[in-house]
KEDRENKOL-900800 format. One record per residue (C-alpha): y, z, x; residue in one letter. Coordinates in steps of 0.001 Angstrom, whole numbers, padded with zeros to 6 digits, always signed. Each point is the difference from the previous one (the first is absolute). Last residue first. Layout:
REM KEDRENKOL-900800
YZXA...
REM end
This chain:
REM KEDRENKOL-900800
+054512+068738+148909E-000518+003725+000241L+001727+000061+003375E+003006-001848-001431V+000230+002428-002917N-000144+002948+002353D+002787-001496+002141I+002206-000473-003113L-000672+003558-001100Q+000961+001222+003446L+003190-002036-000116R+000970+001375-003398S-000737+003518+001193L+002262-000499+003018D+002832-001307-002192D-000343+002940-002375T+000104+002344+002973I+003208-001640+001197L+001586+000264-003460L-000991+003630-000290V+001426+000650+003464K+003345-001461-001085H-000006+002269-003033L-000710+002995+002196S+002849-000947+002332R+002381-000259-002932S-001202+003321-001376A+000519+001598+003418E+003535-001395+000128E+000767+001446-003409T-001510+003352+000889V+002041+000083+003209E+003134-000752-001996E-000521+003209-001857T-001930+001166-003082V-000902+003579+000919E+003493+001243-000843E-000479-000845-003669E+003249+000909-001703D-000781-002351-002946L+003464-001565-000242D+000883-000234+003677E-003402-000808+001469Q-000967-002568-002639T+003332-001805+000242D-001226-003374+001319A-003141-000028-002135R+002047-000306-003152E+000008+002291-003040G+003694+000667+000195P+002019-002727+001759G-000275-001125+003632T-001386-003507-000302R+000028-002157+003138A-003651+000729+000737S-001038-000082+003632V-002714-002351+001290G-003779-000034-000073P-001757-002201+002584V-001487-003040-001745V+002364-002468+001650T+001152-003550-000723G-000420-003358+001760S-003531-001003-000961F-000493-003411+001601S-003766+000097-000545P-001081+002665-002497L-001201+003226+001616K+002931+002095-001260S-000761-001169-003518I-003600+001209+000260D+001275+003409+001151H+002258+000110-003014L-003070-000715-002128R-001930+002911+001518K+002995+002301-000388L+000374-001063-003627H-003651+000671-000783R+000192+003427+001651S+003140+000819-001962N-001483-000946-003376F-000967+003524-001106R+003532+001109+000864G+001356-001742-003075R-001364+002381-002609I-001165+002533+002629N+003468+001378+000664R+000538+000599-003712H-003241+001979-000226I+001038+002069+003018A+003435+000554-001536V-001746+001125-003192Q-001953+002565+002052H+003268+001300+001429A+001216+000474-003561L-002978+002237-000767A+000415+001872+003283P+003619+000885-000798S+001784+002207+002544T-002281+000058+003048A-001697-003355-000623K+003393-001592-000647L+000883-000245+003700Q-003308-001583+000965D+000250-002547-002807E+003554-000957+000911C-001006-000465+003646V-002947-002181-000994Q+002225-002036-002310L+002490-000690+002771Y-002609-000791+002643I-001897-002435-002237D+003172-001701-001143E+001336-000377+003526D-003148-001559+001478R-000695-002437-002818I+003707-000859-000303Y+000240-000867+003689T-002974-002371-000223V+001502-001579-003112L+003504-000436+001403R-001216-001648+003206H-002153-002408-001998V+002984-000755-002250E+002308-000798+002923V-002527-002273+001686N-000684-001544-003403L+003665-000953-000399R+000104-001733+003387S-003302-001731-000712I+001314-001199-003357E+003106-001425+001668E-002231-002048+002306Q-001964-001222-003000A+003235-000930-001826R+001098-002176+002911C-003458-001572+000170M+000177-000794-003705K+003418-001528+000554F-001372-002346+002664H-003000-000941-002133L+002313-000881-002897D+002051-002288+002247M-003091-001673+001438A-001353-000725-003481S+003378-001298-001130R+000231-002289+003006A-003488-001393-000583A+000681-000569-003706P+003192-001994+000744S+003259+001196-001559S+001108+002037+003050W+000538-003077+002171P+002587-001647-002281T-000725-003721-000521Q-001001+000210-003666S+002894+002315-000685I+002324-002587-001633D+003069+001704-001469A+000899+000033-003683R-003283+001716-000648A-003190-001088-001734N-002597+002671-000613R-003316-000216+001813L+001121+002702+002430L+000191+002474-002883D-003676-000533-000789F-001034+000574+003607D+000832+003714-000200A-002595+000627-002710L-002734+001734+001949F-003576-000124-001222A-000071-003760-000656Y-003616-001214-000014E+000221-001346-003559V+002986-002155+000967V-001491-001649+003069E-003314-000936-001625D+001846-001486-002990W+002093-002306+002133K+003784-000006+000182L+002166-003117+000345I+003140+000453+002097Q+003120-001548-001492R+000753-003689-000474P+003440-001205+001164P+001005-000493-002705F-002055+002057-002438M-002684-001634-002128A-002798+001269+002286S+001248+003583-000377A+000206-000289-003805I-003587-001197-000302N-001187+002499+002613N+001629+002896-001856Y-001476-000980-003338T-003452-000369+001536N+000322+003414+001658L+001127+001612-003258A-003074-001413-001757S-002307+001110+002790R+001621+003450+000017I-000477+000260-003761A-003675-000890+000343A-000357+002608+002727S+001705+002560-002217R-002455-000664-002806T-002914+000551+002372Q+001837+002968+001451L+000409+001531-003448A-003745-000249-000531K-000616+001805+003301A+002628+002587-000944I-001836+000812-003235H-003319+000167+001809K+001466+002403+002557R+001522+002075-002796L-003384+000258-001689K-001697+001015+003256Y+002486+002744+000790G+002562-000058+002794T-000446+003187+002045G+000204-001678+003384A+002254-003050-000021K-001595-003444+000276N+001124-001115-003463M+003431+001524+000544K+000625-001980+003197A-001162-003206-001647L+002321+000646-002925E+002959+000650+002280F-000566-003208+001976I-000482-002090-003143R+003220+001301-001526A+001898-000987+003150V-001646-003469-000093V+001153-000466-003589L+003554+000979+000914G+000078-002413+002940E-001083-002944-002152L+002678+000811-002549R+002679+000295+002677D-001056-003309+001558L+000377-001739-003364A+003428+001609-000256R+000919-001256+003458Q-000999-003564-000832Y+001863+000084-003296K+003102+001134+001905R-000529-002838+002473N-000009-002495-002885A+003267+001460-001241V+001494-000344+003487L-001220-003600+000184R+001803-000732-003258G+003093+001590+001514V-000010-002647+002727R-000735-002869-002401Q+002854+000846-002378W+002344+000630+002940E-000778-003458+001382G+000964-001657-003269D-002346-002549-001585D-001265+002430-002662P+003549+000650-001325V+002309+002876+000766W+003187+000684-001985R+003195-000626+001885V+002435+002849+000652N-002513+002685+000993I+001634+003342+000934D-003374+001791-000012L+001150+002685-002476K+001921-002535-002097C-002920-002422-000018E-002299+002846-001107L+002237+000776-002973A+000191-003699-000931Q-003784-000312+000087V-000429+003075-002209L+002613-001196-002507K-001543-003473-000168L-003462+001445-000569N+001183+001954-003054R+002033-002884-001500E-002729-002564+000509Y-002848+002071-001415D-000315-001917-003295E+000880-003306+001654L-002630+000520+002669V-002672+000779-002568H+000814-003226-001896R-000219-002120+003141R-003618+000881+000546T-001687-001352+003074S+002617-001669+002205E+002784+002366-001009T-002298+003013+000427K-000811-001021+003537R+003679-000409+000912T+001021+003328-001558N-002768+001872+001789A+000841-001681+003291V+003668+000952-000342L-000875+003605-000849R-002453+000179+002922Q+002641-001326+002390W+002541+002623-001097Y-002572+002798+000418E-000873-001325+003442M+003673-000150+000961Q+000587+003532-001250L-002857+001338+002135T+001203-002003+002992E+003442+001547-000307E-001422+003509-000222E-001978-000412+003213P-003707+000679-000631E-001141+003430+001029R-002473+001487+002471A-000883-003208+001818L+002781+000291+002553G-001108+003549+000684K-003365-001464+000937L+001526-002050+002820Y+002048+002883+001397A-003028+002284-000024K-002108-002675+001713E+002624-000382+002706E+000023+003783+000520E-003789+000034+000406L+000161-002911+002433W+002547+001927+002068S-002364+002966+000196E-002888-002269+000984F+002085-001504+002812V+000192+003427+001619G-003631-000498+000981V+001225-002213+002831D-001741-003074+001400T-000649-002035-003149V-001378-003521+000408G-002038+000272-003171L-003318-000473+001819D+001075+002468+002675R+001022+002544-002623M-003391-000300-001687A-001801+000475+003323N+002089+003081+000819P-000599+001424-003532L-003813-000123-000011V-001260+002311+002757D+002854+002516-000016N-000124-000019-003782G-003697+000894-000111N+000492+002969+002299T+003167+001092-001783L-001642-000193-003418I-003086+001845+001275D+002187+002763+001446L+001728+000432-003360A-003338+000177-001819Q-001342+002623+002417K+003079+002152-000435Y-000114-000439-003771N-003665+001002-000164S+000457+003028+002259Y+003060+001291-001842L-001683-000368-003387F-003169+001663+001304N+002177+002897+001219S+001413+000418-003493L-003293-000315-001872N-000546+003756-000494S+003663+000389-000929F-000224-002653-002715V-003212+001268-001563E-000250+003793+000100L+003582+001257+000083D+001901-002914-001515D-002630-000779-002636N-000243+003646-001028H+003754+000229-000484E+000014-003379-001757F-002696+001100-002444Y+001517+003410-000638S+003361-001582-000841D-001571-002512-002371I-002188+002594-001745A+002807+002526-000438Q+002403-002661-001218K-002472-001164-002637R-000946+003553-000987H+003623+000955-000624F+000913-003128-001941I-003073+000390-002171T-003174-002108+000147T-000876-003149-001907Y+000073-002660+002752R-000546+002411+002869L-003805-000091+000311P-000058-003846-000204S+002715-000696+002563A-001004+002294+002856L-002225-002706+001538S+003197-001988+000512N+000804+002365+002897S-002333-001873+002357K+001263-003589-000362S+003460+001483-000481F+000128+001250+003573T-001153-003337+001437R+002688-001812-001982E+002579+002585+001027C-000742-000579+003687T+001156-003624-000189E+002725+000416+002637L-001747-002549+002293D+000606+001893+003273E-000415-002280+003024I+003071+001357+001765G+003149+000544-002042L+002490+000171+002854G+001454-003452-000587K-000661-001445-003445I-001411-003565+000090Y-003687+000632-000695T+000702+002735-002552T+001691-002356-002437L+003553+000948-001023S+002579-002475+001336F-002168-002988+000958L-002305+000709-002932Q+002868-000234-002474C+000835-003461+001332L-003650-001000-000374R-000004+000978-003638R-002318+002848-000869H-003779-000208-000391A-000543+000804+003678H+002000+003184-000487G-002426+001459-002521H-002773+000229+002576F+002208+000887+002967A+002091+002628-001740G+003710-000619-000485V+002694+002029+001753L+003119+001942-000933C+001738+001494+003038T+001950+003283+000039H+002696+000007+002662H+001286+003525-000773L+003493-001333-000779S-001511-002769-002127R-002128+002420-002034A+002952+002348-000509L+002227-002843-001217A-002692-001189-002407G-000695+003485-001382I+001921-000583-003246S-001697-003364-000437S+001202-003525+000872N-001618-000010+003450N-003235+001389-001442L-000216-002676-002701T+000568-002765+002553T-002667+001450+002309N-002283+000305-003024F-000117-003787-000311Q-001210-000521+003568C-002251+003061-000271G-001942-001536-002867I-003427+001143+001226D+001653+003020+001597Y-000060+001127+003627G+002487+002618+001154G+001350+000263+003536G+001897+003140+000927L+002580+000065+002790N+002094+002984-001076D-000539+003297-001776G-003439+001483-000535F+000283+002359-002994A+003176-001227-001724D-000851-003638+000672L-003498+000608-001373L+001354+001536-003210K+002490-002813-000609A-002653-002642+000727V-002376+001531-002548V+002711+000279-002656A+000981-003643+000526L-003650-001064-000165P-000302+001632-003445Y+003433-000887-001381K-000634-003723+000352A-002438-000057-002892L-003733-000645+000299E-000895-000091-003675G+001058+002549-002544S-001111+002998-002027Q+000247+002333+003020V-000953-001235+003459M-001007+003241+001690D+001156+000780+003520T-001976+000560+003166I+001192+000614+003567L-001309-000011+003571L-003722-000689-000315C-001612-000483+003400F-001404-003528+000432G+000618-000731+003694H+003003-002225-000774R+001617+002791-001959C-000479+000187-003749V+002476-000279-002890A-001197+000172-003577V+000991-001223-003459F-002327+001213-002722I-001149-001410-003322G+001056-000428-003627T+000740+003689-000577E+000654+000514-003702D-002259-002694-001340Y-000383-001624-003408I+003706-000792-000180G-000358-002028+003211W-002216-002433-001941A+002547-000262-002816K+002791-000663+002467Q-002002-002665+001810T+002028-003042-000983K+003353+001744+000326S-001173+001557+003248D-000447-003441+001586D-002859+000159+002476M+001231-000202+003567N+001511-003202+001258K-000172-001435+003518W+001788-003320+000496R+003382+000892-001518G+001596+000198+003443E-002707-000678+002591C+002371-001978+002242S+001786+003165+001086N+001695-001545+003072E+003252-000434-001901E+000198+003630-000965P-000903+001116-003517A+002888+001233-002104N-001379-000403-003527Q-003117+002162+000167S-002410-001151-002668V-003393+000222+001689N-000110+003745+000461L-000088+000593-003713Q+003174+001145-001583K+000913+003302-001623E+002796-000434-002465Q+003778+000398+000242G+000416-003715+000546S+002128+000043+003155D-001055+003218+001700R-003655-000548-000818S-002067+000362+003167A+001753+003179+001127D+000083+001389-003541Q-003508+001460+000017S+000433+001502+003466F+000540+003578-001163Q-003118-000403-002135D-002163+000488+003085V+001381+003468+000692F-000399+001045-003624D-003589-001253-000005R-000870+002242+002931A-001462-001630+003108L-003567+001136+000664Y-001340+000904+003459R+001942+003250+000120D-002055+001081-002999S+000838+001860-003192I-002398-000042-002942F+001251+001778-003084L-002369+001515-002540Q+001833+001242-003099S-002872-001583-001991T+001930-002052-002526P-002454-002120-002044L+001140-003621-000077E+000610-001180-003558S+002662-002539+000916S+001732-001643-002913T-001530-003072-001565G+000390-003489+001386P+002237-002445-001902T-001805-003296-000602N-000058+000164-003817N-000813-003456-001294N-003570+000916-000904D+001203+002789-002282D-002832+002488-000280D+001643+002039+002716D+002788+000862-002406D-000179+003755+000440D-000199-000459+003753N-003049+001242+001871L+000592+002488+002807S+000105-001131+003585R-002040+000898+003062R+001286-001803+003093I-002534-002125+001850V+000143+000512+003739R+000056-002868+002485K-001435+000251+003496L-000742-003717+000421S+003620-001169-000027D+000617+000077+003742N+003414-000207+001608G+000782-000704+003635D+001242+001583+003191M-000775-000600+003674A+001124+002033+002999Y+001026-000541+003585L+001624+002858+001904M+002547+000228+002785K+000273-003773+000001F+001359-001587+003199R-001890+002598+002017L+001443+002334+002634Q-002405+000870+002814D-000958+003667+000210E+002022+002467+002078D-000669+002924-002360T-002573-000480-002704L+000248-000770-003722L-002816+000947-002358Y+001140-002188-002933T-001868-003302+000117C-003231+000752+001898A-000293+003519-001417P+000504-001215-003579C+001392+002155-002822A+002165+002251+002167H+003437-000787-001493K-001550-000386-003445L-001847+003319+000233R+003128+001846+001112W+002060-001580-002791D+001699+003305-000831P-001026+002883+002305S-003386+001641-000608D-001515-000497+003420R+000651+003410+001517Q-003793+000483+000442L+000116+003074-002261S+001952-002020-002557T-002503-002838+000174M-002833+002460-000685L+001789+001565-002959V+000502-003470-001490S-003644-000912+000648A-001115+003213-001721V+002132-000861-003033T-001337-003553-000072R-003582+001283+000221R+000628+002454-002830I+001414-002756-002200Q-002959-002269+000738H-002432+002761-000953Y+001966+000643-003197L-000257-003657-000909D-003748+000066+000737F-000547+003074-002147A+001761-001587-002966I-001829-003310+000526S-003378+001764+000139F+000709+001733-003298Q+001064-003287-001581R-003082-001775+001285S-002179+002711-001524L+001927-000270-003281H-001269-003555-000353R-003618+001097-000321H-002947-001026+002165F-003445+001239-000963E-001802+002237+002468V-002542-000570+002778G+002189+001521+002697H-000259-003130+002139L+000785-002203-002987D+002924+002223-000924S+001247-000197+003601M-000042-003797-000160T+001827+000078-003327K+002602+002226+001631V+000416-002545+002821F+000319-002951-002374A+002546+001887-002120Q+002019+000993+003048I+000207-003619+001142S-001739-001612+002963L+001780-003356+000391H+002196+001648+002632P-002883-000170+002513S+000902+001807+003241R+002740+001995-001675L-002285+000730-002960H-002793+001228+002269A+002414+002263+001888V+001399+001561-003157R-003432+000187-001654Y-001489+001971+002885F+003077+002205+000175E-000359+000876-003685L-003715+000701+000439T+000623+002197+003050E+002678+001889-001920L-002516+001018-002636T+000987-000794-003569I+000695+002847-002429G-000691+000603-003682V+000784+003100-002090V+003556+000525+001187P+002091+002706-001661S+003578-000465+001223I+000554-003278+001904P-002834-002135-001435S-002213-002490+001831C-000668+002382+002878P-000592-001281+003560M-002897+001884+001623V-000242+000751+003732G-000111+003809-000073Q+003735+000415+000654R+000555-002724-002596V-001569+002206-002676M+002094+003008+001024A+003081-002221-000126S-000863-000929-003590A-000495+003640-000977I+003381+000888+001376T+001431+001966+002956R-003342+000758+001635A+000007+003245+001996R-002393+001717-002407S-002513-002662+000895S-001761-001781-002814I-003751-000488+000072K-001246-003101-001745L-002596+000440-002724L-001801-003314-000161L-000792-002828-002390K-001648-002804+001961E+000640-003665+000697A-001914-002382+002247F+000392-002928+002378F+003746-000529+000358A+000821+003620-000773D+001121+001563-003247V+000480+003764-000313V-000135+001265-003587M+001888+003264+000109M-000457+003690-000740P+002543+002238+001752W-000754+003100+002005Q+002057+002918+001235G+001430+001460+003163G+000654+003645+000818D-003286+000417+001863L+000777-002855+002386D-003031-000021+002283N-001292-003415-001075A+003560-001281-000324E+000466+000055+003756D-002846-002372+000497T-003074+000385+002216E-002612+000051-002764E-000574-003732+000038S-001651-001553-003009R+003306-000884-001553L+001174-001679+003207R-002976-002334-000001D+000633-000590-003693F+003524-001181+000708F-000913-002431+002735N-000777-000295+003717K+001220+003446+000999F+000585+000150+003731G+001379+003520+000259K+003231-000859+001819Q+000616-003383-001613S-000777+001175-003536K+002122+003093+000532E+002988-002069+001140L-000257-002408-002952S-000336+002875-002479W+003020+001802+001482L+002161-003141-000178L-001145-000700-003573Y+000896+003552-001066A+003512-000447+001389E+000315-003307-001811S-001152+001570-003262L+002525+002821+000345A+002831-002443+000653P-001237-002308-002811V-000144+002769-002626Q+003220-000763-001873E-000807-003709+000094N-003370+000689-001626F+001679+001747-002925A+002504-002809-000390D-002803-002567+000042N-001953+001865-002667R+003059+000536-002177R+000989-003666+000160L-003506-001226-000780V-000470+002444-002871R+003342-000839-001560D-000615-003762+000112R-003447+000510-001488R+001714+001675-002930T+000091+003738-000572R-000355+001361-003510N-003234+001838+000698D-001173+002008-003018C-003110+001947+000876R-002380+001154-002716V-002131+002845+001226T-003742-000193-000442R-001943+003250+000140A-003505-001186+000796G-000412+002051+003136N+000483-003007+002258R+003101-000903-001961D+001549+003318+000964N-000458-000796+003672L+001759-003349-000470R+002828+001639-001892W+000468+002460+002849V+000077-002832+002531E+002561-001897-002096E+002136+003105-000184L-000014+000231+003776V+001070-003612+000424G+002642+000348-002694R+001409+003049+001738A-000016-001697+003370L+001814-003027-001381D+002646+002245-001561G+000288+001999+003194F+000561-003084+002093E+003657-000232-001066G+001413-000579+003498G-001530+003011+001707A-003034+001735-001471H-001891+000319+003303S-003235+001964-000210I-000579+002896+002386P-003604+001287+000377L+000273+003777+000340A-001461+000647-003465D+001801+002247-002485S+002276-002751-001321G-001462-000543-003449D-001331-003409+001021W-001546+001110+003247V-001895+002908-001538D-001587-002328-002497G-000988-002310+002836F-003622+001005+000574T-001943-001760-002765F-003453-001461+000516D-000837+002284+002914E+000302+003079-002176S+002500+002757+000722D+002497-000980-002696E-002541+000202-002760N-001640-002757-001979I-002586+000623-002678D+002568+001214-002511T+002109-003123+000266P+003585+000710+001072L+002709+000662-002585A-001065+003618-000099S+001373+000385+003513S+003522-000406-001367D+002389-000585+002896Q-001120-003523+000714L-000210-001069-003629A+003417+001484-000718K+001456-001804+002965L-001521-003292-001132A+001165+000399-003592R+003528+000725+001233R-000108-003102+002200E-001273-002206-002807D+002741+001263-002336I+002697-000800+002532S+001955+002537+001971M
REM end
């Protein structure tokens, strides 16, 4: 036993150690009996808590002595690191008791209708009011609008002081002898407000409360609030885990496999889709976190670039979420992109790209060697996420001290293949390049056997080479529908608001904030807009078909095309043509190099004979080596036909390079324009981009003039481009058609603008029809999910009311999280059913899932005899009646509006 502990026990057992004006029966001090063991209130000392308890008690005795003028010198050798670890360990020991107290408080608040803590305090209808064996504890209770020091009554049934506080709706800031507590309503208010506006930090909120309380803000107030808020989050996670267990939904990857009702809630006898699920993945570097480092001894040396060692404070707090991929799991794929060099490679350096991958070396992430010092500032440099096409978050992984390495998308694909199996389609802004990386990785064989498809999003895809577009762009992929696979960009536009509060936080708090944000976003944003998504896409697909049926027949008649199958053959012809432009033949490359050496020697001889003589030996060796490779017996001269033919090849290469430069500038212009018009772009950044566009426009004009000069000098002359045409380019497919090929395509039907417009319209109509087929399936899934989920949760709640009323209340809360949007969804589903040419059904179907926690096995696993097939049929009929009533109300409202007009 330590010295402090012995002093504490002696102080507790010796009544003379207490101030003379304080006795054990007074209201100011009632826990003397508790400390010496005579009181009935049990205090847990498990896991080394006794030392903390002793110090807490001794501190209280010292404080009372100070009031009487007898100052006791306290020697505290603990560091801040020790205090944080001990506090967290003590809280962790009490989490089960705190969670139980939270469940009882939540149930009592619902049953008795308490609006806040002080409303409950004023009520005399509490169990603790009649608890004669209980005690009291002085505490400063802080609410959002006022704070007050109160004597809280402690029930004799409470397991710890902290759990007794939580039972009354107060979250303590200390595990053993709390003196300050935050009301649970205030913590919940901040949690919801922060999720709705992540810019609202704890410090800003505490400063707001200080202003409302009329007191001065101090930094320790934010720290106290942060401690209580972390504990509140931990209790909520524990309660959620218990809830999922009671609902039989605690199996591995259950959340992932049920993330989106429209994507994952499979039904019996539904139409099979080409892609079982469509998802998008991408990295975002906004949510960085600065790592705390200690100063080096030689920091005064300006040439010292070595970062100091990490000074992160260990908190023993571990955040575990099924939404987050563990770092160890991700690191398994570190070597997949670097089997040859033994180092991690960026996605742009794969060496075994297929022939159709014309974007090889085109897209380059930031070079880690150039940004090593910048990455050294941060621990997590961003997040890499995967979301379904409707916006539900599937997986998250941290990018750790690096850019967007190949291991992150590889880990995501591996997890999704394990959870969902075959026929997945994944959109990635460099999906064409990633397809090569995936095929060469350790999961390449698995991905091919499960028919995984790498795709490119619509926005990014239009900046890729035309050949890449034909293989990966959404417009030309069968079964994809009108999905653009740019969901990540819309997700990041909202999640970027988390950036500023997370920049200097801890690893634990960063993960906690990100996970909470995406959980809240899925439940209250994405799910609430799900039926709107289905309605908008259905209407858009019908509009495409309606417009196409009016325009395409006339276009086909003008082109002399009678069968839409011609468009497929045109697409294959275009692929074959563009493949011919992918690489120069090796022989032609050598011939051009040989010609350039001869020309260089000739020009130097005419201008400066001395320079030629100095370099004669070197040039002669190069020319002789090329003649051996090309099997040239007689050296070329300017009058030879081969000299002139290869000269034209060199001129064509200059033409293509001028075209490449012009194309690159136009690509940059498109991205800058998109960023300038993007929501959330600040005024200064807009001005900066506007200036850059002025410079970019000048560069485009210069590149255009260079291109036109070279194009007019070609034989035969190439197409001259006008400024108005170039600046209006939004899609870059036409650039590849300007390139010279070894075959003349000027007479091919698919090269004309009218033919290309008709071909694209045809494929858009094909994708629109596929979208309608997919939406019919998703509408049927959603309406079935709404019915099944409500029935299942209602049955679980009714069953738990007899055995665990507090847990049954949590089921009711859980049912209301998404259930609050059911009426909106039913109204929107009714609107879909009234669209012209609607070919689906809004009558609920039968779920194909039969595992634990599913609607299909409610009767077997919950032993609820009342839930029979008749109940299911009655629910279906009731839902159909709701839709009919909604239709009637809509018509009545329309008639009323007409009469008013």
